[in-house]
C-alpha positions in Angstrom: 55.6 -65.3 21.1 54.3 -67.7 23.8 51.3 -65.5 24.5 50.3 -65.8 21.0 50.7 -69.5 20.9 48.7 -69.8 24.0 45.9 -67.7 22.4 46.1 -69.7 19.2 45.8 -73.0 21.2 43.1 -71.7 23.3 41.0 -70.6 20.2 41.5 -74.2 18.5 40.1 -75.8 21.8 37.3 -73.5 21.8 36.6 -74.1 18.2 36.6 -77.9 18.8 34.6 -77.7 21.9 31.8 -75.7 19.9 31.8 -78.1 16.9 31.6 -81.1 19.2 28.5 -79.4 21.0 26.8 -78.4 17.9 27.0 -81.9 16.7 25.8 -83.4 20.0 22.9 -80.7 19.9 21.8 -81.5 16.2 22.3 -85.3 16.6 24.8 -85.1 13.7 27.3 -88.0 13.8 31.1 -86.9 13.8 33.4 -88.8 11.5 37.0 -89.2 12.6 39.7 -88.5 10.0 42.9 -90.6 10.6 46.2 -90.1 8.9 47.9 -92.4 6.3 50.2 -94.1 8.7 50.6 -97.8 9.2 51.8 -97.9 12.9 50.6 -99.6 16.1 48.9 -96.6 17.6 46.9 -95.7 14.5 45.6 -99.3 14.2 44.6 -99.3 17.8 42.6 -96.3 17.6 40.8 -97.7 14.5 39.9 -100.6 16.4 38.6 -98.7 19.4 36.6 -96.4 17.0 35.1 -99.6 15.2 34.2 -101.1 18.6 32.4 -97.9 19.5 30.8 -97.8 16.1 32.2 -94.3 15.3 32.8 -93.4 11.7 36.4 -93.3 10.3 37.7 -92.0 7.3 41.5 -92.4 6.3 43.6 -90.6 3.8 43.9 -92.0 0.3 47.5 -93.5 0.9 47.8 -94.5 -2.9 48.4 -90.8 -3.7 51.6 -90.3 -1.9 54.9 -91.5 -3.6 56.8 -91.6 -0.4 56.1 -93.7 2.7 54.8 -91.5 5.5 57.2 -90.7 8.4 55.9 -92.2 11.7 54.5 -89.7 14.3 56.9 -89.1 17.2 55.1 -88.3 20.3 
């Protein structure tokens, strides 16, 4: 089970690295997708990305009836 989880995680990282390298090679800007959460971590991340002039897209929070649970790290 742990081996499968490790393999899956390595595959996800490889795909992410490939997409980032392709974007850089083709000069395509990436868009960061942020969750619909109102906490200090997300707000700080949005401010940092705006400062670096990186495009950000947020989920449409009005579509959800219940308040999103905070992320626990």
